[in-house]
C-alpha positions as CSV (number, residue, x, y, z in Angstrom):
1,X,7.7,-23.7,13.6
2,X,8.7,-19.8,13.8
3,X,5.9,-18.0,15.2
4,X,5.7,-14.1,14.4
5,X,3.3,-12.0,16.0
6,X,1.9,-9.0,14.1
7,X,-0.2,-5.7,15.4
8,X,-2.3,-4.3,13.5
9,X,-3.0,-7.3,11.5
10,X,-6.7,-6.8,10.7
11,X,-5.2,-3.4,9.1
12,X,-4.6,-2.6,5.1
13,X,-1.3,-3.7,5.1
14,X,-1.6,-5.6,7.7
15,X,-4.2,-8.3,5.8
16,X,-1.1,-8.3,3.4
17,X,1.6,-8.9,5.5
18,X,-0.3,-12.1,7.1
19,X,-0.9,-13.5,4.2
20,X,2.4,-13.5,2.9
21,X,3.4,-14.9,6.3
22,X,1.4,-17.6,5.7
23,X,2.8,-18.2,2.6
24,X,5.9,-18.6,3.5
25,X,5.5,-21.3,6.4
26,X,5.2,-19.2,9.3
27,X,2.7,-19.6,12.2
28,X,0.9,-16.4,12.7
29,X,-0.7,-14.6,15.8
30,X,-2.4,-11.3,14.7
31,X,-3.7,-8.7,17.3
32,X,-6.3,-6.1,16.7
33,X,-8.7,-3.7,18.2
34,X,-10.7,-3.3,14.9
35,X,-10.6,0.7,15.8
36,X,-10.0,1.2,12.0
37,X,-12.4,-0.7,9.7
38,X,-14.4,-2.7,12.2
39,X,-13.9,-6.5,11.8
40,X,-13.4,-7.6,8.5
41,X,-13.6,-11.1,7.0
42,X,-10.1,-12.0,5.2
43,X,-9.6,-15.3,3.1
44,X,-6.9,-16.6,5.7
45,X,-9.1,-16.4,8.8
46,X,-9.8,-20.1,9.0
47,X,-6.4,-20.8,7.9
48,X,-4.7,-23.6,10.6
49,X,-1.4,-21.5,11.0
50,X,-3.4,-18.2,11.7
51,X,-4.8,-17.1,14.9
52,X,-6.4,-13.5,15.6
53,X,-6.3,-12.2,19.0
54,X,-9.1,-9.0,19.6
55,X,-7.4,-6.4,21.7
56,X,-5.3,-3.2,22.1
57,X,-1.8,-2.7,21.4
58,X,-1.7,-0.2,24.2
59,X,-2.1,-3.3,26.6
60,X,1.3,-4.0,27.8
61,X,0.0,-6.7,30.0
62,X,-1.8,-8.3,26.9
63,X,1.4,-7.5,24.0
64,X,3.8,-9.2,27.0
65,X,1.9,-12.6,27.1
66,X,1.6,-12.9,22.8
67,X,5.0,-11.7,22.7
68,X,6.5,-14.5,25.2
69,X,6.1,-17.5,22.5
70,X,6.9,-15.7,19.4
71,X,10.3,-15.8,17.4
72,X,9.6,-12.4,15.6
73,X,7.6,-9.4,16.0
74,X,6.1,-7.1,13.2
75,X,5.2,-3.7,15.1
76,X,2.3,-2.3,12.3
77,X,-0.4,-1.2,14.9
78,X,-1.2,2.2,14.3
79,X,-3.7,5.0,14.0
80,X,-3.5,6.1,10.5
81,X,-5.1,7.6,7.7
82,X,-4.9,9.3,4.4
83,X,-3.9,13.0,4.1
84,X,-7.3,14.1,5.3
85,X,-6.7,11.9,8.2
86,X,-3.5,13.9,9.6
87,X,-5.3,17.4,9.9
88,X,-8.4,15.9,11.7
89,X,-6.9,13.8,13.8
90,X,-3.3,15.5,14.9
91,X,-3.3,15.0,18.3
92,X,-4.7,11.6,18.6
93,X,-2.2,10.5,16.0
94,X,0.3,11.7,18.1
95,X,-0.7,10.5,21.5
96,X,-2.4,7.0,20.5
97,X,0.4,5.5,18.5
98,X,3.1,6.8,20.9
99,X,1.2,4.7,23.6
100,X,1.2,2.0,20.8
101,X,4.8,2.2,20.3
102,X,6.0,2.3,23.9
103,X,3.9,-0.7,25.0
104,X,5.1,-2.7,22.3
105,X,8.5,-2.3,23.1
106,X,8.4,-2.7,26.6
107,X,6.5,-5.8,25.6
108,X,9.2,-6.9,23.4
109,X,12.3,-5.9,25.7
110,X,10.7,-8.3,28.0
111,X,9.8,-11.3,25.6
112,X,13.6,-10.9,24.4
113,X,14.9,-10.9,27.7
114,X,12.7,-13.8,29.4
115,X,11.6,-15.7,26.1
116,X,12.5,-16.6,22.5
117,X,11.7,-13.0,20.5
118,X,14.5,-12.9,18.3
119,X,14.0,-9.6,16.6
120,X,11.2,-6.6,16.3
121,X,10.3,-5.2,12.4
122,X,9.0,-1.7,13.1
123,X,6.5,-0.3,10.6
124,X,7.5,3.5,10.1
125,X,6.5,5.6,7.2
126,X,7.4,7.6,3.9
127,X,6.4,10.5,5.8
128,X,9.4,10.5,8.0
129,X,10.8,12.1,4.7
130,X,8.5,14.9,4.9
131,X,10.8,17.8,5.3
132,X,13.1,16.5,2.7
133,X,14.7,19.1,0.4
134,X,16.4,16.5,-1.9
135,X,15.7,13.3,-3.5
136,X,15.8,10.6,-4.1
137,X,15.5,10.0,0.3
138,X,17.8,7.8,1.2
139,X,17.9,5.5,4.7
140,X,19.8,8.0,6.8
141,X,18.1,11.1,5.4
142,X,15.6,11.6,8.1
143,X,18.2,12.5,10.5
144,X,19.7,14.9,8.7
145,X,16.6,17.2,7.5
146,X,14.6,19.0,9.7
147,X,12.1,16.7,11.4
148,X,8.8,16.5,9.8
149,X,6.1,18.8,10.0
150,X,2.8,17.0,10.2
151,X,2.3,15.3,13.7
152,X,1.9,12.0,12.2
153,X,5.4,11.9,10.2
154,X,7.1,13.3,13.7
155,X,5.6,10.1,15.6
156,X,6.6,7.9,12.7
157,X,10.2,9.3,13.0
158,X,9.7,8.6,16.7
159,X,9.2,4.9,16.2
160,X,12.4,5.0,14.7
161,X,14.0,6.5,17.8
162,X,12.2,3.8,19.7
163,X,13.7,1.1,18.1
164,X,17.3,2.7,18.0
165,X,16.8,3.3,21.7
166,X,15.7,0.2,23.0
167,X,19.3,-1.6,21.3
168,X,21.1,1.1,22.8
169,X,20.0,0.5,26.1
170,X,18.3,-3.3,25.9
171,X,20.3,-4.5,22.9
172,X,16.4,-5.6,22.1
173,X,17.1,-6.3,17.6
174,X,15.5,-4.1,15.0
175,X,14.6,-3.5,11.3
176,X,12.9,-0.4,10.3
177,X,10.9,-0.7,7.1
178,X,9.4,2.4,5.3
179,X,6.4,1.5,2.8
180,X,5.7,3.9,0.2
181,X,1.9,4.9,-1.1
182,X,0.5,1.4,-0.5
183,X,-1.9,0.6,-3.7
184,X,-4.3,-2.2,-3.1
185,X,-7.6,-4.0,-2.0
186,X,-8.9,-4.3,1.4
187,X,-9.1,-0.2,2.2
188,X,-12.9,0.7,3.4
189,X,-13.9,3.4,5.0
190,X,-12.5,4.4,8.3
191,X,-14.8,4.2,11.3
192,X,-13.4,8.1,12.3
193,X,-13.2,9.3,9.2
194,X,-14.5,12.9,8.0
195,X,-16.4,13.2,4.7
196,X,-14.5,15.5,2.4
197,X,-16.4,16.8,-0.3
198,X,-14.4,16.8,-3.7
199,X,-16.5,18.3,-6.2
200,X,-19.6,16.8,-6.3
201,X,-18.3,13.6,-4.6
202,X,-17.6,12.7,-1.0
203,X,-14.3,11.0,-0.4
204,X,-14.5,7.7,1.0
205,X,-11.0,7.5,2.1
206,X,-8.3,10.1,2.0
207,X,-5.7,8.0,-0.2
208,X,-5.5,9.1,-3.7
209,X,-5.6,5.9,-5.5
210,X,-8.8,4.7,-4.1
211,X,-10.6,8.2,-4.2
212,X,-9.7,8.8,-8.2
213,X,-11.1,5.5,-9.2
214,X,-14.3,6.2,-6.9
215,X,-14.8,9.6,-8.3
216,X,-14.5,8.5,-12.0
217,X,-17.0,5.5,-11.4
218,X,-19.2,8.0,-9.8
219,X,-19.0,9.8,-13.3
220,X,-17.1,12.8,-12.0
221,X,-16.3,15.2,-14.8
222,X,-14.2,17.3,-14.7
223,X,-12.1,15.2,-11.9
224,X,-11.0,16.9,-8.9
225,X,-7.8,16.9,-7.6
226,X,-5.7,17.9,-4.9
227,X,-3.3,20.6,-5.8
228,X,-2.2,21.1,-9.3
229,X,-1.6,17.6,-9.5
230,X,2.4,17.8,-10.3
231,X,2.9,16.0,-6.8
232,X,5.2,13.0,-7.4
233,X,4.4,9.5,-5.6
234,X,6.2,5.9,-6.1
235,X,3.1,3.6,-5.9
236,X,3.5,0.4,-4.6
237,X,1.6,-2.7,-4.4
238,X,0.4,-3.8,-0.9
239,X,1.5,-7.7,-2.0
240,X,5.4,-6.1,-3.0
241,X,5.3,-4.0,0.2
242,X,4.2,-7.6,2.0
243,X,6.7,-9.1,0.6
244,X,9.5,-6.5,1.2
245,X,8.8,-6.5,5.3
246,X,8.4,-10.3,5.1
247,X,11.9,-10.5,3.5
248,X,13.5,-7.9,6.0
249,X,12.2,-9.7,8.8
250,X,13.8,-12.8,7.9
251,X,17.2,-11.7,6.6
252,X,20.3,-11.9,8.5
253,X,22.0,-8.5,7.3
254,X,19.0,-6.6,7.8
255,X,19.6,-6.6,11.9
256,X,19.5,-3.4,13.1
257,X,19.3,-1.6,9.7
258,X,16.7,0.3,8.0
259,X,15.1,0.1,4.9
260,X,12.7,2.3,2.1
261,X,9.8,-0.3,0.6
262,X,8.9,0.9,-2.1
263,X,8.6,0.9,-6.4
264,X,11.4,2.7,-7.9
265,X,8.9,4.1,-10.5
266,X,7.7,7.4,-9.8
267,X,4.4,8.9,-11.4
268,X,2.3,12.5,-10.8
269,X,-1.0,12.7,-9.9
270,X,-1.9,13.7,-12.7
271,X,-0.5,10.7,-14.5
272,X,-2.4,8.6,-12.4
273,X,-5.5,10.3,-12.8
274,X,-5.0,9.9,-16.5
275,X,-4.4,6.1,-15.9
276,X,-7.3,5.7,-14.2
277,X,-9.6,7.7,-16.2
278,X,-8.2,6.0,-19.9
279,X,-9.2,2.7,-17.9
280,X,-12.3,3.5,-17.0
281,X,-13.6,5.3,-19.7
282,X,-11.4,4.2,-22.6
283,X,-9.4,6.3,-25.2
284,X,-12.0,8.7,-26.2
285,X,-13.6,10.8,-23.3
286,X,-11.5,13.6,-23.2
287,X,-10.0,14.1,-19.7
288,X,-10.5,17.4,-18.0
289,X,-8.9,18.2,-14.3
290,X,-10.0,20.8,-12.0
291,X,-7.5,21.6,-9.3
292,X,-8.9,22.0,-5.8
293,X,-6.6,23.5,-2.8
294,X,-4.1,20.8,-1.6
295,X,-3.9,19.7,2.3
296,X,-1.2,21.9,4.4
297,X,0.2,18.5,4.9
298,X,0.1,17.0,1.0
299,X,4.0,16.3,0.8
300,X,5.2,17.3,-3.4
301,X,7.7,14.9,-3.8
302,X,7.9,11.8,-2.0
303,X,10.9,9.7,-3.9
304,X,12.4,7.3,-1.9
305,X,16.1,5.5,-2.8
306,X,15.4,1.9,-3.3
307,X,19.3,0.9,-3.6
308,X,19.7,-0.2,0.0
309,X,16.7,-3.0,-0.1
310,X,17.8,-3.9,-3.5
311,X,21.4,-4.3,-2.6
312,X,21.4,-5.9,0.7
313,X,18.0,-7.7,0.6
314,X,18.0,-8.6,-2.9
315,X,14.1,-7.1,-3.0
316,X,12.2,-5.0,-5.7
317,X,9.0,-4.1,-6.0
318,X,7.8,-5.1,-9.6
319,X,4.2,-5.0,-9.8
320,X,3.0,-2.3,-12.2
321,X,0.7,0.7,-11.4
322,X,-1.0,-0.5,-14.5
323,X,-1.6,-3.9,-13.0
324,X,-2.6,-2.4,-9.8
325,X,-5.6,-0.6,-11.1
326,X,-6.4,-3.7,-12.7
327,X,-7.0,-5.2,-9.2
328,X,-8.0,-2.2,-7.5
329,X,-11.0,-0.7,-9.9
330,X,-13.2,-4.1,-10.3
331,X,-12.8,-4.3,-6.1
332,X,-13.6,-0.3,-5.7
333,X,-16.5,-0.7,-8.5
334,X,-18.1,-3.7,-6.1
335,X,-17.7,-1.8,-3.1
336,X,-19.6,0.9,-4.4
337,X,-22.3,-1.5,-5.7
338,X,-22.6,-2.9,-2.1
339,X,-22.8,0.8,-0.8
340,X,-19.6,0.1,1.7
341,X,-17.6,3.1,-0.3
């Protein structure tokens, strides 16, 4: 049976990834140090094809041992958060993630040389396009525009350079995937999150979908949004992102290629707020918005080209934003009732 190591397996996207891999019949080894959310119970924890190893992806000895018997490696471990995270942990994001990436590559190079590892699939980010000045952002544009201004975006671009450098020197095959604006359930308050006051509500997470949902559920009126609400995003369901990543991992034509993994549908923050408000409040309660000052690295347009993923992988993200909210809203409502948000 094909075995896959997933680093950061207990994270937000990692949870969807493990589920997708198991559904496709892979044997999965997960490694996570639980530094983001603590240890979180998952529905597949007792699955016979899954083994979770508590450990730090910065430990090259551990990573080398785990990769020795694996066919694929999805390198997803990272110190990551929403927009407030970029500012609060500007140095830690850069330094910690560099150490994770170097350790992961060192172990993968050894495993490909001495074991059966076929390829590394690196989870990058849409933030590599932070400095783009034309859209949609296409694969290769990240090397033509100025480098990202945020330390997080810069480090994610560095991940892609690690991938290509490991191929150039050691012939370690790679695929780079860039998720765009993941939406789903399972995201909780990070252990190191700094609470940010937005109107009369403290943000539990600094990702726009869960924070707007929780503010509406907690009765905020008028509803506070960062900036003028014209920011454009492509909100993509976590299950679709996982399907795209696993497809890229296993597809023969993805070798040494990079892919944007995203829905093709755009929405502004204002449109998102309207959809959330109507879903919770109904059609008759008027929506009033207050515009708060935005964060420095709040990118105004994050619009991907999805042509390459569709053409090469046959992948399209099909879950609508309305369908995502049908799942997310009840989950956040339960989380508020349980006091976890």
